[in-house]
Every structure is written in structure tokens, then in C-alpha cells.
C-alpha positions in Angstrom: -10.7 61.9 -19.9 -11.4 60.9 -16.3 -10.7 57.3 -17.3 -7.2 58.3 -18.2 -7.0 60.4 -15.0 -7.7 57.2 -13.0 -4.4 55.8 -14.3 -2.7 58.4 -12.1 -3.7 56.1 -9.1 -1.0 53.6 -10.2 1.6 56.4 -9.9 0.3 57.3 -6.4 0.5 53.6 -5.3 4.0 53.3 -6.8 5.2 56.4 -5.0 3.7 55.4 -1.7 4.3 51.7 -1.5 6.9 50.8 -4.1 10.2 49.3 -3.1 13.0 50.0 -3.6 12.0 53.6 -3.2 14.2 55.1 -5.9 13.1 52.7 -8.6 9.4 53.2 -7.6 9.9 57.0 -7.9 11.4 56.7 -11.4 8.7 54.3 -12.5 6.1 56.6 -11.1 7.6 59.6 -12.9 7.5 57.8 -16.2 3.9 56.6 -15.6 2.8 60.2 -14.7 4.4 61.5 -17.9 2.7 58.7 -20.0 -0.7 59.6 -18.4 -0.1 63.3 -19.0 0.9 62.6 -22.6 -2.3 60.5 -23.2 -4.4 63.3 -21.6 -2.7 65.8 -23.8 -3.6 63.8 -26.9 -7.2 63.4 -25.7 -7.5 67.1 -24.9 -6.2 68.0 -28.4 -8.6 65.5 -30.0 -11.5 67.1 -28.1 -10.3 70.6 -29.0 -10.4 69.6 -32.7 -14.1 68.7 -32.3 -13.7 65.0 -32.2 -14.7 62.6 -29.4 -11.5 61.6 -27.5 -11.0 57.8 -27.0 -9.0 56.6 -24.0 -7.4 53.6 -25.8 -6.4 55.7 -28.8 -4.8 58.3 -26.4 -2.9 55.5 -24.5 -1.7 54.1 -27.9 -0.5 57.5 -29.0 1.5 58.0 -25.7 2.8 54.4 -26.0 4.1 55.1 -29.5 6.0 58.1 -28.2 7.3 56.5 -25.0 11.0 56.6 -26.1 10.8 60.3 -26.9 8.9 61.1 -23.7 11.5 59.3 -21.6 14.2 61.2 -23.4 12.4 64.4 -22.7 12.1 63.5 -18.9 15.8 62.7 -18.8 16.8 65.9 -20.6 14.5 68.0 -18.3 15.6 66.5 -15.0 19.2 66.2 -16.0 19.5 69.8 -17.0 17.6 71.0 -14.0 19.6 68.7 -11.6 23.0 69.7 -13.0 22.1 73.4 -12.4 20.4 72.9 -9.1 23.4 71.2 -7.5 24.6 74.6 -6.4 22.6 77.3 -4.7 23.5 79.7 -7.5 22.2 77.2 -10.1 18.7 76.9 -8.7 17.3 80.0 -10.5 18.8 78.6 -13.8 17.1 75.2 -13.1 13.8 77.0 -12.6 14.3 79.0 -15.8 14.9 75.8 -17.7 11.9 74.0 -16.3 9.6 76.8 -17.2 11.1 77.3 -20.7 10.7 73.5 -21.4 7.3 73.3 -19.9 5.4 72.6 -23.1 7.7 69.8 -24.2 5.2 67.0 -23.7 2.6 68.8 -25.8 5.1 69.3 -28.6 6.1 65.6 -28.6 2.5 64.5 -28.7 0.9 67.0 -31.0 3.7 67.9 -33.5 5.5 64.6 -33.6 8.7 66.3 -32.6 11.7 64.5 -31.1 12.8 65.5 -27.6 15.3 68.2 -28.8 12.8 69.7 -31.3 10.1 69.7 -28.6 12.4 71.6 -26.2 13.2 74.1 -28.9 9.5 74.6 -29.7 8.6 75.0 -26.0 11.4 77.6 -25.6 10.1 79.6 -28.6 6.5 79.5 -27.3 7.5 80.6 -23.8 9.9 83.4 -25.1 8.4 86.7 -24.1 5.9 84.9 -21.9 8.2 83.5 -19.2 6.8 85.4 -16.3 3.1 84.6 -16.9 4.0 80.9 -17.6 6.1 80.7 -14.4 3.4 82.5 -12.3 0.7 80.0 -13.6 2.9 77.0 -12.9 3.6 78.3 -9.4 -0.1 79.1 -8.7 -1.2 75.6 -9.8 1.6 73.9 -7.9 1.2 75.9 -4.7 -2.6 75.3 -4.8 -2.3 71.6 -5.2 0.6 71.3 -2.6 -1.2 73.6 -0.2 -4.4 71.6 -0.3 -2.6 68.3 0.2 -0.6 69.8 3.1 -3.7 71.0 4.8 -5.3 67.6 4.5 -2.1 66.0 5.8 -2.0 68.2 8.8 -5.6 67.7 9.6 -6.0 64.0 8.8 -2.5 62.5 8.6 -0.6 60.8 5.8 -3.3 58.3 4.8 -5.9 61.1 4.4 -3.5 63.2 2.3 -2.7 60.2 0.1 -6.5 59.6 -0.5 -7.0 63.3 -1.2 -4.0 63.5 -3.4 -5.3 60.5 -5.4 -8.6 62.2 -5.8 -6.9 65.4 -7.1 -4.8 63.3 -9.5 -7.9 61.5 -10.9 -10.3 64.5 -11.2 -8.0 67.5 -11.6 -5.2 65.8 -13.6 -7.4 65.7 -16.7 -8.5 69.3 -16.1 -4.9 70.5 -15.8 -3.9 68.5 -18.9 -6.7 70.2 -20.8 -5.6 73.6 -19.6 -2.0 73.2 -20.5 -2.8 71.6 -23.9 -5.3 74.4 -24.8 -2.7 77.0 -23.8 -0.1 75.2 -26.0 -2.5 75.2 -28.9 -3.2 78.9 -28.5 0.5 79.8 -28.3 1.2 77.6 -31.4 -1.6 79.4 -33.3 -0.2 82.7 -32.3 3.3 81.7 -33.3 2.1 80.6 -36.7 0.2 83.8 -37.3 3.2 85.9 -36.3 5.4 83.8 -38.7 2.9 84.2 -41.5 2.5 87.9 -41.1 6.2 88.7 -40.5 7.8 90.6 -43.4 10.2 88.5 -45.4 13.9 89.4 -45.4 15.0 91.4 -48.5 
């Protein structure tokens, strides 16, 4: 898992040193999504009791690259279009939380981008606030740590620290979100199985 986490370093380098900046940001975003997808696959493999293999995980993400890129475009496009206005920012946040488990759905259920978004919405339904609070807690913690290091040691120190977080905590975060996705999926299946059929 940490072998895959080390691939996040390429994204950090692209973000920091890539030129032109916009293309470097886009390439970095796609790379982060690919690494997260591979980590998701590895975490699900481990959760099933099998030994995860970095190359198999990378191949699985590579095979789904078109769907993953479409998912990124849909997420960011929908959020951007709503966040253009001040009034739309809460709607953009709502969408990002509802679509949070899209990557897991793509990698673990072989869904296309639209199906993955629908599945994520179903899983988050009735759990929006706990999901949003968890995303916020994780994001603020990471951003806060990097900011403290940046204030204390400067940009280079924060880049090194951020790289270490990406390598070592990236896999942990991917495992956490994947296990939560699997738990929610199991819960949804149990509810569907026990729901009374319509007359």
C-alpha cells in the first residue's frame, strides 16, 4: 500500500514545479485520482482477505482511467458551475459530499461515471452530515498540519511535510474511505434484501 502511496510524490512534484501551471494542476489531479483508485482497489483486496499487489492495483486503475477522468470532470464541472456564485457554494459542497464515494463505486462495482455518482448519492442519503463532518475533519487536519509547518519552516518544509503525509497517510485515508464504502454498500444490500416487496 505504501508503494502506491509513494506515487503521490509525482503529483506533489507536478503541482510544485510543473509548467505551465494549469496543465500541471490538471495532470496532478488526474494522477492523484489514479493513485487513489489504485489504493482503493488494494484496500478492497486486503479487506477480502487477499494480499494486495501494487501492480495489479495500478493495472485496475489504468483499465478504468476513462471512467475516472469522466468522474473528475463531472464532479469538478458540477461543483464549479454551482460555486461561480456565492449562493451556489452550499450547493457545490452538497454535490461534492454526495458524490464522495464515486471512485470506490467505479473501482469496486465496475460502474460507469453516471452509475457511480448515483450509487454514491444513494449511500450518502440519510448520512450526509456525518459524511460531510468526516470529510471536513480529515481535510482541516491535513491542511492545518501543513499550514503550521509552512508558517514554522517555510514553503520547502511544508512541501516535504505534505509529501510525507501523501505517502504515509494517503494509503491510510484510502483504506478508511474504502472500508466505509464497503460497509455502506453492505448496509444498503441488507436493507434492500429485507425491504417488503410491493403488492
